C-alpha positions in Angstrom: 0.0 0.0 0.0 2.8 2.4 0.9 4.6 1.7 -2.3 1.5 2.5 -4.3 1.0 5.8 -2.5 4.6 6.6 -3.1 4.3 5.8 -6.8 1.2 8.0 -7.2 2.9 10.8 -5.3 6.0 10.5 -7.6 3.9 10.6 -10.7 2.0 13.7 -9.5 5.3 15.5 -8.6 6.9 14.5 -12.0 3.9 15.7 -13.9 3.7 19.0 -12.0 7.4 19.6 -12.8 7.0 18.6 -16.4 3.9 20.8 -16.9 5.5 23.8 -15.2 8.6 23.4 -17.4 6.7 23.1 -20.6 4.3 26.0 -19.9 6.7 28.3 -18.1 6.8 31.8 -19.7 10.3 32.7 -20.8 11.2 36.3 -20.7 14.2 38.3 -21.9 15.7 40.3 -19.1 18.3 43.0 -18.4 19.6 45.1 -15.5 16.8 47.3 -14.2 18.9 50.5 -14.8 19.3 49.7 -18.5 17.6 52.5 -20.4 15.9 50.1 -22.9 12.3 49.4 -22.0 11.4 46.8 -24.5 12.7 44.8 -27.5 11.1 43.1 -30.5 11.5 39.4 -31.3 13.7 40.4 -34.3 16.0 42.4 -32.0 16.2 39.6 -29.5 17.1 37.1 -32.3 19.8 39.5 -33.7 21.3 40.1 -30.2 21.6 36.4 -29.3 23.0 35.5 -32.7 25.4 38.5 -32.3 24.2 40.0 -35.6 23.5 43.2 -33.7 25.5 44.3 -30.8 24.6 48.0 -30.2 21.8 49.1 -28.1 19.2 51.4 -29.7 20.5 54.8 -28.5 24.1 53.6 -28.0 26.0 51.1 -25.9 26.7 47.5 -26.4 24.8 44.4 -25.3 26.5 41.4 -23.6 24.2 38.4 -24.1 24.5 35.6 -21.6 23.5 32.1 -22.4 22.3 29.4 -20.0 24.1 26.0 -20.2 23.4 23.6 -23.1 20.6 21.3 -22.3 18.9 23.7 -19.9 15.2 23.5 -20.4 14.8 27.3 -20.5 17.6 27.6 -23.1 16.0 24.9 -25.3 12.6 26.6 -25.2 14.1 30.1 -25.8 16.1 29.1 -28.9 13.2 27.0 -30.3 10.7 29.9 -29.9 13.0 32.8 -30.9 15.3 31.4 -33.5 13.5 28.2 -34.5 16.5 26.0 -33.9 17.2 23.1 -31.5 19.9 23.3 -28.8 22.1 21.1 -31.0 21.6 23.4 -34.1 22.6 26.4 -32.0 25.7 24.6 -30.9 26.5 23.8 -34.6 25.8 27.5 -35.6 28.3 28.7 -33.0 30.9 26.1 -34.0 30.7 27.4 -37.6 30.9 31.0 -36.5 34.0 30.3 -34.3 35.7 28.2 -37.0 35.2 30.8 -39.7 36.4 33.6 -37.3 33.2 35.5 -37.7 32.0 35.6 -34.1 32.1 33.9 -30.7 29.1 32.6 -28.7 27.5 34.6 -25.9 29.1 34.3 -22.5 27.9 31.2 -20.7 26.3 31.2 -17.3 26.6 28.0 -15.1 23.0 28.3 -13.9 20.0 30.6 -13.7 21.3 32.0 -10.4 24.7 32.7 -12.0 23.0 34.5 -15.0 20.8 36.7 -12.7 23.9 37.6 -10.6 25.7 38.7 -13.8 22.8 40.8 -14.9 22.6 42.5 -11.5 26.3 43.3 -11.9 26.4 44.4 -15.5 24.0 47.0 -17.0 24.9 45.8 -20.6 24.0 42.1 -19.9 20.9 40.6 -21.5 19.6 37.0 -21.0 16.4 35.0 -20.7 14.8 33.1 -17.9 11.4 32.0 -16.6 9.2 34.9 -15.6 9.0 33.5 -12.1 12.8 34.0 -11.7 12.6 37.8 -12.3 13.6 39.6 -9.1 14.8 43.0 -7.9 17.5 44.5 -10.1 16.2 42.8 -13.3 13.5 43.9 -15.7 11.7 42.2 -18.5 12.3 43.5 -22.1 10.4 40.8 -24.0 8.1 37.9 -23.3 8.8 34.9 -25.5 5.6 33.7 -27.2 
């Protein structure tokens, strides 16, 4: 009887985590003192592919990526660029090999990324809306 209850509990917890990951709203964020108030999907795409580096009105963005395989990263690149995590890795390998560009800085975790954004007014990244805290503002909601 206990094993059956434990099994049901495990299934419920797993489904809750899965559903919250799948349906979590991903947002593009920056330091709260950054003068930019919003971005378009096209601008976000250009910044994270490093095809556009300058902020509207001056300054330079420093995009920060979550680790490969991170669920938020997978969803972000699928929704914004239309590519899988593996395809994004291949894109950056080609950019580095050709000498055209280097990938965004990598964060080790969501907490690391949020810390970097709080310390650098030019940093831009993405996270679940529920992770947005003081010192960080939303520039774009990924749809």
